[in-house]
BAKOL-174142 format. One line per 8 residues: number of its first residue (from 1); their letters; for each residue x, y, z of C-alpha. Coordinates in pm, whole numbers. Layout:
REM BAKOL-174142
NUM) a) X:Y:Z  ... $
//
This chain:
REM BAKOL-174142
1) mrraaail) -669:866:1506  -734:863:1883  -522:549:1908  -252:716:1700  -247:1009:1941  -221:777:2238  67:589:2080  239:917:2003 $
9) lsalsvga) 202:1039:2362  341:708:2484  635:738:2248  715:1087:2369  718:971:2730  965:686:2682  1288:751:2869  1141:1032:3078 $
17) vgpaasqp) 1174:848:3409  1363:557:3561  1712:425:3500  1702:499:3128  1619:867:3179  1971:969:3081  1936:795:2744  1779:963:2440 $
25) ptrtvlaa) 1406:887:2422  1304:609:2188  1077:739:1914  787:527:1799  753:536:1423  377:555:1382  399:470:1013  537:128:1114 $
33) tpiarldl) 295:76:1404  -32:-118:1353  -318:133:1382  -681:31:1323  -961:253:1195  -1240:53:1352  -1406:370:1482  -1518:434:1122 $
41) pwwrerfe) -1831:222:1056  -1764:187:683  -1405:76:747  -1511:-182:1005  -1781:-315:771  -1539:-339:480  -1278:-513:692  -1533:-771:807 $
49) rksaelhr) -1671:-819:456  -1327:-860:302  -1222:-1100:577  -1517:-1320:486  -1447:-1287:113  -1091:-1409:164  -1220:-1751:266  -1501:-1801:13 $
57) gpvdlafy) -1277:-1932:-263  -921:-1962:-388  -705:-1649:-375  -417:-1657:-619  -360:-1282:-637  -413:-1028:-356  -401:-650:-393  -318:-458:-73 $
65) gdsitqdy) -349:-81:-69  -553:235:-20  -816:417:-228  -618:378:-550  -658:2:-516  -1015:19:-382  -1110:227:-688  -1092:-90:-897 $
73) eradfapv) -1437:-157:-749  -1584:153:-915  -1829:69:-1193  -1622:244:-1461  -1309:54:-1353  -1474:-288:-1370  -1366:-359:-1732  -1003:-293:-1638 $
81) wqhfygqr) -1018:-528:-1339  -1202:-793:-1536  -959:-778:-1829  -642:-805:-1622  -748:-990:-1308  -1095:-1137:-1357  -965:-1486:-1437  -686:-1485:-1180 $
89) hainlgft) -880:-1544:-855  -786:-1194:-740  -912:-1005:-436  -915:-629:-382  -794:-534:-33  -772:-160:-90  -913:70:180  -969:440:115 $
97) gdttasll) -758:661:340  -533:385:472  -175:459:561  107:210:600  5:182:966  -354:78:895  -249:-168:628  -9:-318:882 $
105) wriehgea) -297:-359:1128  -507:-535:866  -225:-773:775  -167:-855:1142  -541:-908:1201  -634:-1166:941  -596:-1025:591  -305:-1257:521 $
113) dgitpava) -424:-1562:714  -567:-1880:568  -470:-1793:211  -172:-1877:-9  -173:-1637:-305  102:-1677:-560  151:-1300:-566  58:-1003:-346 $
121) vvligann) 59:-660:-510  123:-376:-264  61:-7:-335  64:203:-18  214:520:127  40:811:-45  -179:888:257  127:910:481 $
129) fgrlhwsa) 202:1239:307  -145:1385:364  -255:1557:684  -35:1321:887  269:1460:704  487:1160:782  839:1184:641  999:980:365 $
137) adteagiv) 1209:792:622  903:703:832  701:612:525  977:384:401  985:219:745  609:169:725  621:10:381  910:-213:488 $
145) advaalrr) 704:-318:792  407:-401:568  624:-612:339  787:-788:635  445:-868:783  330:-1016:453  648:-1221:431  582:-1360:781 $
153) hlprtril) 220:-1449:711  266:-1551:347  616:-1704:329  549:-1869:-9  397:-1561:-173  598:-1335:-398  540:-964:-350  515:-706:-627 $
161) llgilpad) 577:-378:-445  476:-71:-644  633:268:-594  418:553:-464  255:718:-764  323:1077:-868  55:1331:-780  -18:1703:-790 $
169) rgawvare) 44:1764:-419  327:2014:-407  704:2011:-397  739:1849:-54  528:1546:-144  706:1512:-479  1043:1514:-304  940:1266:-34 $
177) tklvnaal) 785:1036:-293  1109:1022:-491  1309:957:-174  1085:668:-69  1083:507:-411  1461:534:-445  1512:381:-100  1275:92:-173 $
185) aaryagdr) 1439:24:-509  1776:-4:-338  1648:-211:-45  1479:-478:-257  1725:-491:-546  1802:-858:-605  1544:-983:-353  1407:-1309:-490 $
193) mvrfldvg) 1072:-1276:-309  1005:-901:-335  1006:-720:-669  999:-339:-655  850:-163:-957  808:212:-1006  537:268:-1268  503:642:-1207 $
201) gvflhdgq) 630:719:-1555  302:606:-1715  131:908:-1556  371:1160:-1708  369:1338:-2042  686:1517:-2147  804:1488:-1788  493:1650:-1643 $
209) ldsalfld) 198:1494:-1463  -80:1417:-1712  -396:1533:-1535  -611:1364:-1801  -520:1031:-1636  -667:1126:-1297  -1016:1141:-1148  -970:1441:-923 $
217) palspprp) -938:1726:-1177  -1274:1622:-1327  -1458:1656:-996  -1675:1955:-914  -1501:2149:-776  -1176:2020:-930  -910:1876:-698  -538:1816:-743 $
225) alhpnaqg) -454:1498:-933  -406:1202:-697  -633:912:-798  -593:756:-1144  -909:734:-1351  -1002:421:-1545  -764:512:-1827  -480:577:-1583 $
233) qarmaeai) -555:256:-1395  -547:62:-1722  -206:210:-1802  -79:107:-1460  -217:-246:-1505  -45:-269:-1843  282:-147:-1690  286:-408:-1415 $
241) epalaell) 159:-694:-1631  498:-827:-1752  636:-847:-1396  309:-982:-1258  279:-1252:-1525  637:-1360:-1459  583:-1382:-1084  256:-1571:-1125 $
249) skpgappq) 430:-1826:-1348  694:-1908:-1087  636:-2207:-859  562:-2130:-497  864:-2064:-281  952:-2327:-21  833:-2250:333  1071:-2043:544 $
257) r) 1261:-2233:810 $
//
């Protein structure tokens, strides 16, 4: 976060001096700015390990995201991953705690280079609403930047963009989540290379969040529902399967000119 603070200070200083001083300062949207987390040893190690894994074999399906995606590597989630993705040459590029900014850094620093997956599944944005408290507008900008970066690096890959999942994190987060998902649905409506899909409904029962589908309430001490458990992850995989199967069946798009 030291780099984030430096970027923020730089953003606040823009327009303070010189000929443009009379103009409104330009605000840097941190959510759409590449920010590494290399100061965290585990994050650096995972980034290096995943970078090597990308080039050990064919990658037909790439999952980009945060802890919700990384959780597929938990032992109790393995049957879900194996059932849905084990025969699809899939790679898990989820990193716990990542925001749209850190995913953007990873995409721009090799996680979309030297591969040509048929489909990239993207689930990101939940951590923007944590202690960083980035707004819906900034979070949307960050997700759009992530998608744009993937489109630049993987011009023949179709993207299945998932809406931010519902969680037990208070009224503000619930409101911002709905705003982001609505904006993304409108932005990518009719896009032939990016399919937006909101699967949040699978985590609801009678319109309320079903805590039985989340890991966090079962922890000691219990925490608010945020991360799907194996059952919740299986429901999400089932929900995206029709769209994913359709996208995987399509021939690769021609290179962008």
